[in-house]
C-alpha positions as CSV (number, residue, x, y, z in Angstrom):
1,M,-55.7,188.9,-62.2
2,I,-53.7,185.8,-61.2
3,L,-54.4,182.1,-62.3
4,I,-52.9,179.2,-60.3
5,K,-53.4,176.4,-62.7
6,N,-53.1,172.5,-62.6
7,G,-52.7,172.3,-58.9
8,T,-53.9,169.7,-56.2
9,L,-56.5,172.0,-54.2
10,L,-57.2,171.5,-50.6
11,A,-60.0,174.1,-50.3
12,L,-61.1,172.8,-46.8
13,T,-64.6,173.4,-47.6
14,D,-67.4,170.7,-47.9
15,E,-65.9,169.6,-51.4
16,G,-63.0,167.1,-51.3
17,V,-59.6,167.3,-52.8
18,I,-59.7,168.8,-56.3
19,D,-57.1,166.9,-58.7
20,T,-55.6,169.3,-61.8
21,G,-57.8,172.4,-60.4
22,D,-57.3,176.0,-60.6
23,V,-57.5,179.2,-58.4
24,V,-58.4,182.5,-60.0
25,I,-57.6,185.6,-57.9
26,D,-59.0,189.0,-58.9
27,G,-57.6,191.7,-56.6
28,S,-57.6,190.5,-53.1
29,R,-60.2,187.8,-53.4
30,I,-60.7,184.5,-54.8
31,F,-62.9,184.5,-57.9
32,Y,-62.9,180.9,-58.8
33,V,-62.0,177.6,-57.4
34,G,-62.6,174.5,-59.3
35,K,-61.8,172.2,-62.2
36,E,-59.3,173.3,-64.8
37,K,-61.2,175.3,-67.6
38,K,-60.5,177.9,-70.3
39,Y,-61.1,181.9,-69.5
40,D,-62.2,184.7,-71.6
41,F,-59.7,187.1,-69.9
42,V,-56.0,187.7,-70.0
43,F,-54.2,187.1,-66.6
44,D,-51.3,189.2,-65.1
45,T,-49.8,186.2,-63.7
46,V,-50.0,182.6,-64.1
47,I,-48.7,180.1,-62.0
48,D,-48.2,176.5,-63.0
49,A,-49.1,174.4,-59.8
50,K,-48.7,170.9,-61.4
51,D,-46.2,170.1,-58.7
52,F,-47.9,171.6,-55.4
53,F,-50.7,171.3,-52.9
54,V,-52.6,174.6,-53.3
55,M,-54.2,175.3,-49.9
56,P,-55.5,178.3,-47.3
57,G,-52.3,179.6,-45.5
58,F,-52.0,178.8,-41.8
59,V,-53.5,181.4,-39.2
60,N,-51.1,181.7,-35.9
61,T,-54.0,182.6,-33.3
62,H,-51.4,183.7,-30.5
63,T,-47.9,185.0,-30.8
64,H,-45.7,187.8,-29.7
65,L,-43.6,188.2,-32.7
66,A,-40.7,190.5,-31.4
67,M,-39.9,187.9,-28.9
68,V,-37.6,186.1,-31.2
69,L,-34.7,188.4,-30.0
70,M,-34.9,186.4,-26.9
71,R,-34.9,182.9,-28.4
72,G,-32.9,180.3,-26.7
73,I,-31.9,182.6,-23.5
74,A,-34.3,181.5,-20.8
75,D,-34.6,177.5,-21.7
76,D,-35.8,174.7,-19.0
77,V,-37.1,177.0,-16.5
78,A,-40.7,177.4,-15.0
79,L,-42.8,180.2,-16.4
80,K,-42.5,182.5,-13.1
81,Q,-38.9,182.3,-13.2
82,W,-38.7,182.7,-17.2
83,L,-41.0,186.0,-17.0
84,Q,-39.7,187.6,-13.6
85,N,-35.8,186.8,-13.8
86,V,-35.2,187.1,-17.6
87,I,-38.1,188.2,-19.9
88,F,-39.3,191.1,-18.0
89,P,-36.1,192.7,-17.6
90,I,-34.9,192.5,-21.1
91,E,-38.3,193.7,-22.3
92,S,-38.1,196.7,-20.1
93,K,-35.2,197.6,-22.3
94,L,-36.8,197.3,-25.7
95,T,-36.9,200.4,-27.9
96,A,-39.4,200.4,-30.8
97,D,-36.7,199.8,-33.0
98,D,-35.8,196.6,-31.3
99,V,-39.2,195.7,-31.7
100,Y,-39.7,196.6,-35.4
101,F,-36.8,194.5,-36.4
102,G,-37.6,191.6,-34.0
103,S,-41.0,191.5,-35.7
104,L,-39.6,191.7,-38.9
105,L,-37.7,188.5,-38.1
106,G,-40.6,186.8,-36.7
107,L,-42.9,187.6,-39.7
108,M,-40.2,186.5,-42.0
109,E,-40.2,183.1,-40.1
110,S,-44.0,183.1,-40.2
111,L,-44.0,183.4,-44.1
112,K,-41.3,180.8,-44.6
113,T,-43.4,178.4,-42.8
114,G,-46.7,178.9,-44.4
115,V,-48.3,181.2,-41.8
116,T,-50.4,184.1,-43.7
117,T,-52.3,185.6,-40.8
118,V,-50.7,186.2,-37.1
119,A,-52.4,187.3,-33.8
120,D,-49.8,189.3,-32.2
121,F,-50.0,191.4,-28.9
122,Y,-47.0,193.2,-27.4
123,F,-45.9,196.8,-26.9
124,H,-44.6,199.5,-29.2
125,M,-47.4,198.1,-31.5
126,D,-46.9,200.9,-33.9
127,A,-43.8,199.2,-34.8
128,V,-45.2,195.8,-35.1
129,A,-47.7,197.5,-37.3
130,K,-44.9,198.9,-39.7
131,A,-43.3,195.6,-39.8
132,V,-46.7,194.0,-41.0
133,K,-47.5,196.7,-43.6
134,E,-44.2,196.1,-44.9
135,T,-44.3,192.3,-45.2
136,G,-47.6,192.0,-46.6
137,I,-48.8,189.7,-43.7
138,R,-52.4,189.6,-42.6
139,A,-52.7,190.4,-38.8
140,S,-54.6,191.0,-35.7
141,L,-52.5,193.3,-33.6
142,G,-53.1,193.6,-29.8
143,F,-52.2,196.5,-27.8
144,G,-50.9,195.5,-24.7
145,L,-52.2,196.3,-21.5
146,A,-51.2,195.8,-17.7
147,S,-52.5,197.7,-14.7
148,K,-49.9,200.0,-13.2
149,F,-50.6,202.4,-10.1
150,D,-53.4,204.9,-11.6
151,M,-52.4,204.8,-15.2
152,D,-55.2,202.4,-16.4
153,T,-57.5,205.2,-17.9
154,I,-54.4,206.7,-19.6
155,K,-53.3,203.3,-20.9
156,L,-57.0,202.3,-22.1
157,K,-57.1,205.7,-24.1
158,L,-53.8,205.0,-25.9
159,A,-55.2,201.6,-26.7
160,E,-58.4,203.1,-28.1
161,K,-56.4,205.3,-30.5
162,F,-54.1,202.6,-31.5
163,V,-57.6,200.4,-32.5
164,S,-59.1,203.6,-34.2
165,K,-55.9,203.9,-36.2
166,Y,-55.3,200.5,-37.2
167,N,-58.2,198.4,-37.2
168,N,-59.5,197.5,-40.8
169,S,-56.6,199.3,-42.3
170,E,-54.6,198.3,-45.2
171,N,-57.5,196.9,-47.3
172,G,-58.9,195.0,-44.2
173,R,-55.6,193.3,-43.8
174,I,-55.0,194.6,-40.4
175,L,-57.4,194.3,-37.6
176,A,-56.6,195.7,-34.2
177,S,-57.5,194.3,-30.8
178,F,-57.2,195.3,-27.0
179,A,-54.9,192.9,-25.4
180,P,-54.8,192.7,-21.7
181,H,-52.0,190.7,-20.5
182,A,-53.7,188.4,-18.0
183,P,-56.0,188.6,-15.0
184,Y,-53.0,188.4,-12.8
185,T,-51.5,191.6,-14.1
186,C,-54.8,193.6,-14.8
187,T,-57.3,194.4,-12.1
188,L,-60.8,193.7,-12.5
189,R,-61.8,197.2,-12.9
190,F,-59.4,197.5,-15.7
191,L,-60.5,194.3,-17.4
192,K,-64.3,195.1,-17.3
193,S,-63.4,198.5,-18.9
194,I,-61.5,196.9,-21.6
195,S,-64.2,194.8,-22.7
196,K,-66.7,197.5,-22.3
197,V,-64.9,199.6,-25.0
198,A,-63.7,196.7,-27.1
199,K,-67.4,195.7,-27.6
200,E,-68.4,199.2,-28.3
201,M,-65.7,199.4,-30.8
202,G,-66.6,196.0,-32.3
203,V,-63.1,194.5,-31.9
204,V,-61.7,191.4,-30.3
205,V,-60.2,191.2,-27.0
206,H,-57.0,189.0,-26.8
207,T,-55.6,187.8,-23.7
208,H,-53.8,185.2,-21.7
209,L,-56.0,182.9,-19.6
210,H,-55.7,180.0,-17.3
211,E,-52.2,179.5,-18.3
212,T,-50.7,177.6,-15.1
213,E,-52.2,175.9,-12.4
214,K,-50.9,178.3,-9.8
215,E,-52.5,181.2,-11.7
216,V,-55.8,179.5,-11.2
217,S,-55.5,178.4,-7.6
218,D,-54.1,181.8,-6.5
219,F,-57.3,183.4,-8.2
220,K,-59.6,181.1,-6.3
221,K,-57.9,181.8,-2.7
222,I,-58.7,185.5,-3.4
223,Y,-62.1,185.3,-5.3
224,G,-63.4,181.8,-4.3
225,K,-63.7,181.3,-8.2
226,S,-61.6,180.6,-11.5
227,P,-60.4,183.6,-13.4
228,I,-62.9,182.3,-15.9
229,Q,-65.7,182.3,-13.8
230,K,-64.9,185.7,-12.2
231,L,-64.3,187.4,-15.3
232,Y,-67.9,186.0,-16.6
233,E,-69.3,187.6,-13.3
234,E,-67.6,191.1,-14.2
235,G,-69.1,191.2,-17.9
236,F,-65.6,190.5,-19.4
237,F,-67.0,188.1,-22.0
238,N,-69.8,190.5,-23.4
239,A,-67.0,191.4,-25.9
240,K,-65.6,188.7,-28.3
241,V,-62.5,187.2,-26.7
242,N,-59.5,185.2,-28.1
243,A,-58.2,183.5,-25.1
244,A,-54.7,181.8,-25.1
245,H,-53.8,178.8,-23.3
246,C,-56.9,177.7,-21.0
247,V,-54.9,174.8,-19.6
248,F,-57.0,174.3,-16.2
249,L,-60.6,174.4,-16.7
250,D,-63.4,173.0,-14.6
251,E,-67.1,172.2,-15.8
252,N,-68.4,175.8,-15.0
253,D,-65.4,177.0,-16.9
254,Y,-66.4,175.1,-20.0
255,K,-69.8,175.9,-19.7
256,I,-69.2,179.7,-19.8
257,L,-66.5,179.5,-22.8
258,K,-69.2,177.7,-24.8
259,E,-71.9,179.9,-24.0
260,N,-69.9,183.1,-24.6
261,R,-68.4,181.6,-27.9
262,V,-64.9,182.6,-26.5
263,G,-62.0,181.8,-29.0
264,I,-59.3,179.4,-27.6
265,A,-55.8,179.7,-28.9
266,L,-54.3,176.3,-28.2
267,N,-50.4,176.7,-27.5
268,P,-49.4,173.3,-26.5
269,Q,-45.5,173.5,-27.4
270,S,-45.2,176.5,-25.0
271,N,-47.3,174.9,-22.3
272,L,-45.4,171.9,-22.1
273,K,-42.0,173.3,-22.7
274,L,-42.6,175.7,-19.7
275,G,-44.0,172.7,-17.7
276,S,-47.6,174.9,-17.4
277,G,-49.8,171.6,-18.1
278,I,-51.5,170.1,-21.1
279,P,-54.9,171.4,-22.5
280,D,-57.7,168.8,-22.3
281,I,-58.2,169.0,-25.9
282,P,-60.6,165.9,-26.1
283,K,-62.9,167.7,-23.6
284,M,-62.6,171.0,-25.3
285,L,-63.7,169.4,-28.7
286,S,-66.6,167.4,-26.8
287,N,-68.0,170.7,-25.4
288,K,-67.9,172.0,-29.0
289,L,-65.5,175.0,-28.1
290,L,-64.2,177.3,-30.7
291,L,-60.5,176.2,-31.0
292,G,-57.6,177.9,-32.9
293,I,-53.8,176.8,-32.8
294,G,-50.8,179.3,-31.7
295,T,-47.2,179.1,-31.2
296,D,-46.9,181.6,-28.4
297,G,-43.6,183.6,-28.5
298,A,-40.4,182.0,-30.0
299,A,-38.7,182.8,-26.6
300,S,-40.8,179.9,-25.1
301,N,-41.6,177.7,-27.9
302,N,-38.9,178.4,-29.6
303,N,-40.2,178.6,-33.4
304,L,-43.1,180.1,-35.0
305,A,-43.9,177.3,-37.2
306,L,-47.5,176.5,-36.6
307,L,-47.2,173.1,-38.2
308,E,-45.5,171.7,-35.1
309,D,-48.2,173.1,-32.8
310,M,-51.0,171.6,-35.2
311,R,-49.4,168.2,-35.1
312,L,-49.0,168.3,-31.4
313,V,-52.7,169.5,-30.9
314,S,-53.7,166.5,-33.1
315,F,-51.6,164.0,-31.3
316,L,-52.6,165.3,-27.9
317,A,-56.4,165.0,-28.8
318,K,-55.9,161.2,-29.9
319,G,-53.4,160.4,-27.1
320,L,-55.5,161.8,-24.0
321,S,-58.6,160.2,-25.3
322,N,-57.3,157.1,-26.5
323,N,-58.9,157.5,-29.5
324,P,-57.1,157.7,-32.9
325,E,-60.1,158.8,-34.6
326,L,-60.3,162.1,-32.7
327,L,-59.8,165.4,-34.8
328,N,-58.9,163.9,-38.1
329,A,-56.4,165.5,-40.3
330,K,-59.0,167.8,-42.4
331,E,-60.6,169.0,-39.1
332,L,-57.0,169.8,-37.8
333,L,-56.3,172.0,-41.0
334,R,-59.8,173.7,-40.6
335,M,-58.7,174.5,-37.0
336,A,-55.6,175.8,-38.0
337,T,-57.0,178.0,-40.9
338,F,-60.7,179.1,-41.0
339,Q,-61.7,178.3,-37.7
340,G,-58.5,180.3,-36.1
341,A,-59.2,183.2,-38.4
342,E,-62.9,183.6,-37.1
343,N,-61.5,183.7,-33.6
344,I,-59.3,186.6,-34.1
345,G,-62.0,188.4,-36.0
346,F,-61.5,187.5,-39.7
347,S,-64.7,186.0,-41.0
348,D,-63.3,185.8,-44.8
349,V,-59.8,184.1,-44.5
350,G,-59.0,180.7,-44.5
351,L,-61.0,178.7,-47.3
352,L,-60.4,178.3,-50.8
353,K,-63.8,179.6,-51.7
354,K,-65.0,182.4,-54.2
355,G,-65.0,186.0,-52.4
356,F,-62.9,184.8,-49.7
357,R,-59.4,186.6,-49.3
358,A,-56.8,185.4,-51.5
359,D,-54.5,184.0,-48.9
360,I,-52.8,180.9,-50.4
361,I,-49.9,178.9,-50.0
362,L,-48.4,176.3,-52.6
363,V,-46.5,173.3,-50.8
364,K,-44.1,171.2,-53.0
365,K,-45.7,168.0,-53.4
366,D,-42.8,165.9,-54.7
367,N,-40.6,166.4,-51.9
368,I,-39.3,162.9,-50.2
369,N,-41.3,163.4,-47.1
370,L,-44.6,163.9,-48.9
371,L,-44.3,160.9,-51.3
372,P,-46.1,159.0,-52.3
373,N,-48.8,161.4,-52.8
374,T,-51.6,159.5,-51.0
375,N,-54.2,161.3,-48.8
376,P,-53.4,165.2,-49.1
377,Y,-54.9,166.2,-45.9
378,S,-52.8,163.7,-43.8
379,L,-49.6,164.4,-45.8
380,I,-50.0,168.3,-44.9
381,A,-51.2,167.4,-41.5
382,Y,-48.7,164.9,-40.4
383,S,-45.9,164.7,-43.1
384,M,-45.1,168.1,-44.1
385,Y,-42.0,170.1,-43.1
386,P,-42.2,174.0,-42.8
387,S,-39.6,174.2,-45.6
388,D,-41.9,172.5,-47.9
389,V,-43.8,175.8,-48.5
390,D,-42.8,177.2,-52.0
391,T,-45.0,180.2,-52.6
392,V,-47.2,182.5,-50.2
393,I,-50.0,184.6,-51.8
394,I,-51.6,187.2,-49.1
395,D,-54.5,189.4,-49.9
396,G,-54.1,188.5,-53.7
397,K,-50.1,189.5,-53.7
398,I,-47.4,187.2,-54.2
399,V,-45.1,187.9,-51.0
400,M,-43.0,184.9,-51.1
401,Q,-41.9,182.7,-54.3
402,N,-39.6,180.1,-54.8
403,R,-38.9,180.3,-50.7
404,K,-37.5,184.1,-51.4
405,I,-39.6,186.8,-49.7
406,L,-40.3,189.6,-52.1
407,T,-41.5,192.2,-49.7
408,V,-38.6,192.6,-47.3
409,N,-34.9,192.4,-47.7
410,E,-33.9,189.3,-45.4
411,E,-30.4,189.7,-45.6
412,A,-30.8,193.3,-44.4
413,V,-33.1,192.2,-41.6
414,K,-30.6,189.4,-40.5
415,K,-27.7,191.9,-40.4
416,E,-29.9,194.4,-38.1
417,I,-30.9,191.5,-36.0
418,H,-26.9,190.6,-35.2
419,K,-26.5,194.2,-33.9
420,Y,-29.6,194.2,-31.7
421,I,-28.9,190.8,-30.3
422,K,-25.5,192.2,-28.9
423,K,-27.1,195.0,-27.3
424,I,-30.1,193.3,-25.7
425,H,-27.9,190.5,-24.1
426,N,-25.0,192.8,-22.9
């Protein structure tokens, strides 16, 4: 058992901030959250958190971890040029080992910035799963799918095999999902088949949706409807869907997303950097859509620090609505933890609450940028740097302490990355 004592607790439940509080972890779950008290049992580990904010770890609801290998090589260009001229040609050369070490690097960056859960989809997903197992992070892993000639049936069978192998593995730390790339890379028939199988298996479908205005307008020229409206017509939303981006929506789109409880992964930094548009966050909030936050891949963001996208989500909500009260600090933190976790299939992650998974971060509260210690919610939401994260606990295990990752050899991974970078960019 682990005791985290004397901390300033941000449980993100209906309770407020708990000063000088304790968190008791029994196995992979939280056993107690509350005021400091005496205990009748002996702890294996005691962490004195008197200098720390203690809170749930952040949940990145949309990323492509291994794309850290392409960080900084295709900046300041539009999405179509970015994908077709640079990203796709490099990705065609990536091996499973490339993806493994790229994923390790992305996961290390995630842990260092307070992210305890990621929703990743890519290819060579067995290699990604290996990296996830080794680092100890929580993850929803999507088997990437795109239509190609007459291969759809074979690809779907491979995806089913992957989902069966990894879903609810590692004591429930890993979930698996189907990840059709987008409506413009998958046929409607393929998307319908994917949704049907996902519903039967009880797993999430993770996809890109309404990322650019051109994507939406091209779809309307062909079908007379937006991608969301056509997918609804095809029954795609019968499965639980986590949709990344959702930038260009009309009234019918909002209605469909709400009625079908579609999770939305907001990725504002990637959208803005690629010139792909701005999500109408105020309207999403007024429609009570299920919002989470993602970073997208580091080739388009260009980092995996969810804190930066969180802050931008809040500022866009306030700026677009001319309402500084919209999406307050605590609501933002819940969006980046509990709400995001629910969107990708984890129902017991993202709160300091008895029975929930023990995914916890300790944030150094006496760092200059967090002084004076006024409103903890506001300090985390608006003043915190990713480097303020000191300790990370996932599924009841300490995976980072004093900013040192304990599960993988950071220097060894860096050494391998330098080798792969030379190969990839030659």
